[in-house]
C-alpha positions as CSV (number, residue, x, y, z in Angstrom):
1,X,47.0,-30.4,88.0
2,X,49.7,-30.2,90.7
3,X,52.7,-30.9,88.9
4,X,55.9,-29.0,88.3
5,X,54.9,-28.3,84.9
6,X,52.0,-26.4,86.1
7,X,54.2,-23.3,86.8
8,X,54.3,-22.8,83.0
9,X,51.4,-24.6,81.9
10,X,48.8,-22.6,84.1
11,X,49.9,-19.0,82.8
12,X,50.1,-20.2,79.2
13,X,46.8,-21.8,79.7
14,X,45.4,-18.6,81.4
15,X,46.5,-16.8,78.0
16,X,44.9,-19.4,75.9
17,X,41.7,-18.8,77.9
18,X,41.9,-15.1,77.5
19,X,42.2,-15.7,73.6
20,X,39.0,-17.9,73.6
21,X,37.1,-15.6,75.7
22,X,37.8,-12.9,73.2
23,X,37.0,-14.7,70.1
24,X,34.8,-17.7,71.4
25,X,36.1,-20.2,68.8
26,X,38.7,-22.6,69.9
27,X,40.4,-22.8,66.2
28,X,40.8,-19.0,66.0
29,X,41.9,-18.9,69.7
30,X,44.7,-21.4,69.0
31,X,46.1,-19.1,66.1
32,X,45.6,-15.8,68.3
33,X,47.6,-17.9,71.0
34,X,50.2,-18.9,68.8
35,X,50.9,-15.3,67.5
36,X,50.9,-13.9,71.0
37,X,53.4,-16.4,72.3
38,X,55.5,-16.0,69.3
39,X,55.7,-12.0,69.9
40,X,56.5,-12.9,73.7
41,X,59.5,-15.3,72.6
42,X,60.7,-13.1,69.7
43,X,63.4,-11.4,72.4
44,X,64.8,-14.8,72.9
45,X,65.0,-15.3,69.1
46,X,66.9,-12.0,68.9
47,X,69.6,-13.1,71.6
48,X,70.0,-16.6,70.0
49,X,70.6,-15.1,66.2
50,X,73.0,-12.6,67.6
51,X,75.0,-15.3,69.1
52,X,74.7,-17.3,65.9
53,X,76.0,-14.5,64.0
54,X,78.8,-13.8,66.3
55,X,79.8,-17.3,66.0
56,X,79.9,-17.1,62.1
57,X,82.1,-14.0,62.2
58,X,84.6,-15.8,64.5
59,X,84.6,-19.2,62.4
60,X,87.7,-18.1,60.3
61,X,89.8,-17.5,63.7
62,X,88.4,-20.6,65.0
63,X,89.3,-22.6,61.8
64,X,92.9,-20.9,62.0
65,X,93.4,-22.2,65.4
66,X,92.3,-25.8,64.4
67,X,94.8,-25.7,61.6
68,X,97.3,-24.7,64.3
69,X,96.8,-27.8,66.3
70,X,96.2,-29.9,63.1
71,X,92.7,-30.5,64.2
72,X,93.5,-32.1,67.4
73,X,90.8,-30.1,69.4
74,X,91.4,-32.3,72.5
75,X,94.6,-31.0,73.0
76,X,94.2,-28.8,76.4
77,X,96.5,-26.0,74.9
78,X,93.9,-25.9,72.0
79,X,91.0,-25.5,74.6
80,X,93.0,-22.9,76.4
81,X,93.6,-20.7,73.1
82,X,89.9,-21.3,72.0
83,X,88.8,-19.8,75.6
84,X,91.1,-17.2,75.2
85,X,89.7,-16.2,71.8
86,X,86.1,-16.4,73.1
87,X,87.1,-14.1,76.1
88,X,88.9,-11.6,73.6
89,X,85.9,-11.5,71.4
90,X,83.2,-11.4,74.3
91,X,81.8,-14.6,73.2
92,X,79.9,-17.3,75.2
93,X,79.3,-20.7,73.3
94,X,76.3,-21.0,75.8
95,X,74.8,-17.8,74.9
96,X,72.9,-19.3,71.8
97,X,71.9,-22.4,73.6
98,X,70.2,-20.7,76.6
99,X,67.5,-19.0,74.7
100,X,66.8,-22.7,73.2
101,X,66.7,-24.5,76.5
102,X,64.3,-21.8,78.0
103,X,62.1,-22.2,74.9
104,X,61.7,-26.2,75.3
105,X,59.6,-26.1,78.6
106,X,57.4,-23.1,77.2
107,X,56.7,-25.2,74.0
108,X,55.7,-28.2,76.1
109,X,53.5,-25.7,78.0
110,X,52.0,-24.3,74.9
111,X,51.3,-28.3,73.8
112,X,49.8,-29.3,77.1
113,X,47.6,-26.1,77.1
114,X,46.3,-26.7,73.6
115,X,45.6,-30.3,74.1
116,X,43.7,-29.8,77.4
117,X,41.1,-27.1,77.0
118,X,38.7,-29.0,79.6
119,X,41.4,-28.6,82.5
120,X,42.7,-25.1,81.5
121,X,40.0,-23.2,79.8
122,X,37.3,-24.8,81.6
123,X,38.7,-25.4,84.9
124,X,37.6,-29.0,85.5
125,X,39.5,-31.4,87.8
126,X,40.6,-35.0,87.1
127,X,37.9,-36.3,89.6
128,X,35.2,-34.5,87.5
129,X,36.9,-35.6,84.0
130,X,36.9,-39.1,85.5
131,X,33.3,-39.0,86.3
132,X,32.4,-37.6,82.8
133,X,34.1,-40.2,81.0
134,X,32.5,-42.9,83.3
135,X,29.0,-41.7,82.9
136,X,29.5,-41.6,79.1
137,X,30.8,-44.9,79.1
138,X,27.9,-46.4,81.1
139,X,25.5,-44.8,78.9
140,X,27.0,-46.2,75.7
141,X,28.4,-43.0,74.0
142,X,30.1,-44.5,71.0
143,X,33.5,-42.8,70.9
144,X,34.0,-43.2,74.6
145,X,33.0,-47.0,74.7
146,X,35.1,-47.6,71.4
147,X,38.3,-45.9,73.1
148,X,38.0,-48.1,76.5
149,X,36.7,-51.3,74.8
150,X,38.1,-54.4,76.9
151,X,39.6,-51.8,79.6
152,X,36.9,-52.0,82.1
153,X,37.3,-54.0,85.2
154,X,34.0,-55.4,86.6
155,X,32.2,-52.6,84.5
156,X,34.3,-50.1,86.0
157,X,36.9,-47.9,84.1
158,X,40.2,-47.9,85.9
159,X,41.2,-44.4,87.3
160,X,44.8,-44.5,85.8
161,X,43.3,-45.7,82.4
162,X,41.1,-42.8,82.1
163,X,43.7,-40.4,83.2
164,X,46.2,-41.6,80.8
165,X,43.6,-41.4,78.0
166,X,42.7,-37.8,78.8
167,X,46.3,-36.8,78.3
168,X,46.1,-37.1,74.7
169,X,42.3,-37.0,74.3
170,X,40.9,-34.3,76.4
171,X,40.6,-32.3,73.3
172,X,38.4,-34.8,71.8
173,X,36.3,-35.4,74.8
174,X,35.7,-31.5,74.7
175,X,34.3,-32.1,71.2
176,X,32.0,-35.1,72.6
177,X,30.5,-32.6,75.0
178,X,29.5,-30.3,72.3
179,X,26.7,-32.5,71.7
180,X,23.4,-31.5,73.7
181,X,22.4,-35.2,74.2
182,X,25.8,-36.1,75.7
183,X,25.3,-33.0,78.0
184,X,22.1,-34.4,79.1
185,X,23.6,-37.3,80.3
186,X,25.7,-35.4,82.7
187,X,23.1,-33.5,84.2
188,X,23.7,-35.0,87.5
189,X,27.1,-33.8,88.1
190,X,27.3,-30.8,90.3
191,X,30.4,-29.5,89.2
192,X,29.1,-29.1,85.7
193,X,26.3,-26.8,86.7
194,X,28.0,-23.7,85.2
195,X,30.0,-25.3,82.5
196,X,29.6,-24.4,79.0
197,X,30.8,-26.6,76.1
198,X,33.9,-25.2,74.0
199,X,33.2,-24.1,70.5
200,X,35.3,-26.5,68.6
201,X,34.2,-26.0,65.1
202,X,36.6,-24.5,62.9
203,X,35.7,-23.7,59.0
204,X,33.7,-26.8,59.2
205,X,36.2,-29.0,60.9
206,X,35.7,-30.7,64.3
207,X,39.0,-29.7,66.2
208,X,38.8,-32.7,68.7
209,X,38.8,-35.2,65.9
210,X,41.7,-36.9,64.2
211,X,42.4,-36.7,60.4
212,X,42.9,-40.5,60.7
213,X,39.1,-40.7,62.0
214,X,38.0,-39.6,58.4
215,X,40.0,-41.9,56.5
216,X,43.4,-41.0,54.3
217,X,41.4,-39.8,51.4
218,X,39.4,-37.2,53.2
219,X,39.8,-33.5,53.0
220,X,41.4,-33.4,56.5
221,X,44.1,-35.0,55.5
222,X,45.3,-31.6,54.0
223,X,45.8,-30.7,57.8
224,X,49.1,-33.1,58.1
225,X,50.0,-32.5,54.5
226,X,50.0,-28.5,55.1
227,X,51.9,-29.2,58.4
228,X,54.9,-31.0,56.6
229,X,55.0,-28.5,53.7
230,X,54.9,-25.3,56.1
231,X,57.8,-27.2,58.2
232,X,59.7,-27.9,55.2
233,X,59.6,-24.7,53.8
234,X,60.6,-22.9,57.2
235,X,63.6,-25.1,57.2
236,X,64.3,-24.4,53.8
237,X,63.9,-20.6,54.3
238,X,66.2,-20.5,57.2
239,X,69.0,-22.2,55.2
240,X,68.5,-19.9,52.3
241,X,68.8,-17.0,54.5
242,X,71.3,-18.0,57.1
243,X,73.4,-19.9,54.7
244,X,75.4,-23.1,55.1
245,X,78.3,-23.4,57.5
246,X,81.8,-24.5,56.6
247,X,81.5,-27.6,58.7
248,X,80.5,-30.6,56.4
249,X,79.2,-32.7,59.3
250,X,77.2,-29.8,60.5
251,X,75.7,-29.1,57.0
252,X,75.0,-33.0,56.7
253,X,73.0,-32.5,60.2
254,X,71.1,-29.5,59.0
255,X,70.0,-31.2,55.7
256,X,68.8,-34.4,57.7
257,X,66.8,-32.2,59.9
258,X,65.4,-30.3,56.8
259,X,63.8,-33.6,55.4
260,X,63.0,-35.2,58.8
261,X,61.2,-32.7,60.5
262,X,58.6,-32.2,57.9
263,X,57.8,-36.2,58.1
264,X,57.6,-35.8,61.9
265,X,54.9,-33.0,61.4
266,X,53.0,-35.1,59.2
267,X,52.8,-37.7,61.5
268,X,51.9,-35.4,64.3
269,X,49.2,-33.9,62.1
270,X,47.6,-37.1,61.4
271,X,47.8,-38.9,64.6
272,X,46.8,-36.0,66.9
273,X,43.6,-34.0,66.9
274,X,43.0,-31.4,64.2
275,X,43.3,-28.8,66.8
276,X,46.9,-29.8,67.6
277,X,47.6,-29.8,63.6
278,X,46.0,-26.2,63.3
279,X,48.7,-25.1,66.1
280,X,51.6,-26.8,64.6
281,X,50.6,-25.3,60.9
282,X,50.2,-21.7,62.4
283,X,53.6,-22.2,64.4
284,X,55.6,-23.2,61.3
285,X,54.2,-20.1,59.5
286,X,55.1,-17.9,62.3
287,X,58.6,-19.5,62.5
288,X,58.9,-18.4,58.8
289,X,57.9,-15.1,59.5
290,X,60.5,-14.7,62.5
291,X,63.2,-15.9,60.2
292,X,62.6,-12.9,58.0
293,X,62.3,-10.4,60.7
294,X,65.6,-11.5,62.4
295,X,67.4,-11.0,59.1
296,X,66.0,-7.6,59.3
297,X,66.5,-6.7,63.1
298,X,69.7,-8.4,63.8
299,X,72.7,-7.2,61.7
300,X,76.0,-9.2,61.5
301,X,78.7,-7.9,63.8
302,X,81.1,-5.4,61.9
303,X,84.2,-6.9,60.6
304,X,87.6,-5.6,61.6
305,X,89.0,-3.3,59.1
306,X,92.4,-4.2,58.2
307,X,94.8,-1.2,58.5
308,X,96.1,-0.1,55.2
309,X,99.7,-0.8,54.5
310,X,101.7,2.4,54.6
311,X,103.5,3.3,51.3
312,X,107.0,3.7,51.6
313,X,108.6,6.8,50.7
314,X,111.3,7.0,47.9
315,X,114.7,8.9,48.4
316,X,113.8,12.2,46.5
317,X,110.3,12.4,48.9
318,X,112.5,11.8,52.1
319,X,115.2,14.5,51.0
320,X,112.3,17.0,50.1
321,X,110.6,16.4,53.4
322,X,113.7,16.9,55.3
323,X,114.2,20.2,53.7
324,X,110.5,21.2,54.6
325,X,110.9,20.0,58.2
326,X,108.0,17.5,57.8
327,X,110.3,14.3,58.1
328,X,109.8,13.7,61.7
329,X,106.0,12.9,61.2
330,X,106.5,10.6,58.4
331,X,107.1,7.0,58.7
332,X,111.0,6.1,59.0
333,X,112.8,4.0,56.4
334,X,116.0,2.4,57.1
335,X,119.3,3.7,55.9
336,X,119.7,0.3,53.8
337,X,116.2,1.0,52.1
338,X,117.0,4.5,51.6
339,X,120.1,3.5,49.8
340,X,118.2,1.0,47.7
341,X,115.7,3.7,46.5
342,X,118.7,5.9,45.9
343,X,120.4,3.4,43.6
344,X,117.0,2.7,41.9
345,X,116.6,6.4,41.0
346,X,120.3,6.8,40.0
347,X,119.8,3.7,37.3
348,X,116.8,5.5,36.1
349,X,118.4,8.8,35.5
350,X,121.4,7.0,33.8
351,X,119.0,5.1,31.4
352,X,117.4,8.5,30.7
């Protein structure tokens, strides 16, 4: 370990380890882990949603300001008035970005914790992992031999090559260690005396294998498909509930993301181990649930109620109020307006 990301990775990995200790199944632990982390991150989602709704409420005023400057948003005067508007409304344009920025390293931490169970759950160091890989390679374990075919130098696997492979394939190695015969090959490694293989079976699926290992027509292909479908449904639900903005460029960008992200999800689900795909599907489903909850929990800011225009009094009403002594509390009408009202009343009487 020993890098800056471990400040985030280690606490999240401890949470994942706790989940595994409770359920003793890596697939169920991933789902439980996803639920708990989503609950922990929910306050950030609330803050981000409040900022978004506040910006939506301010948009008419921003549009009016843009029209005033004829779309020239580079005008220093425009920026001054925009900032004055933000200050008057108590709005910070960075308030909605901050939760997203905070979540980014957390998401990377979640990703690393799930992909590296031997490091974070079993507590094995890089030296031990290298020894495991090299021992299995020397004993002709097929998955390891295939992975490092042509990469050994004088029969020795370069350390950097093994470490780079482990970054994406540690979960696969955890699956290989589930086989008793492979563990027998490692009996001479002292640091593995108390090691217990991680249960990587989930409804008959081997979480350390990739869907691509089984071929495109295998049932495991459902993992990347579900990953893409849930990603699309999450984006569609968000657009349906939150609506589209008045900015055509922003709408075009949102529509692009709506269709690009499912394709990315399908690629991730097919190219990475099944365990990662399970987490991705879980995360997409939880994102949809969060979208629905935020709609209920976070209410749009109250719009300013425009003051009703006071109705002008006619001449007879004014005279009556003067006689009753209540004229001082009434809205004053100019002498010119009073004469106009008086003239109108005289015309009506003459017609009658």
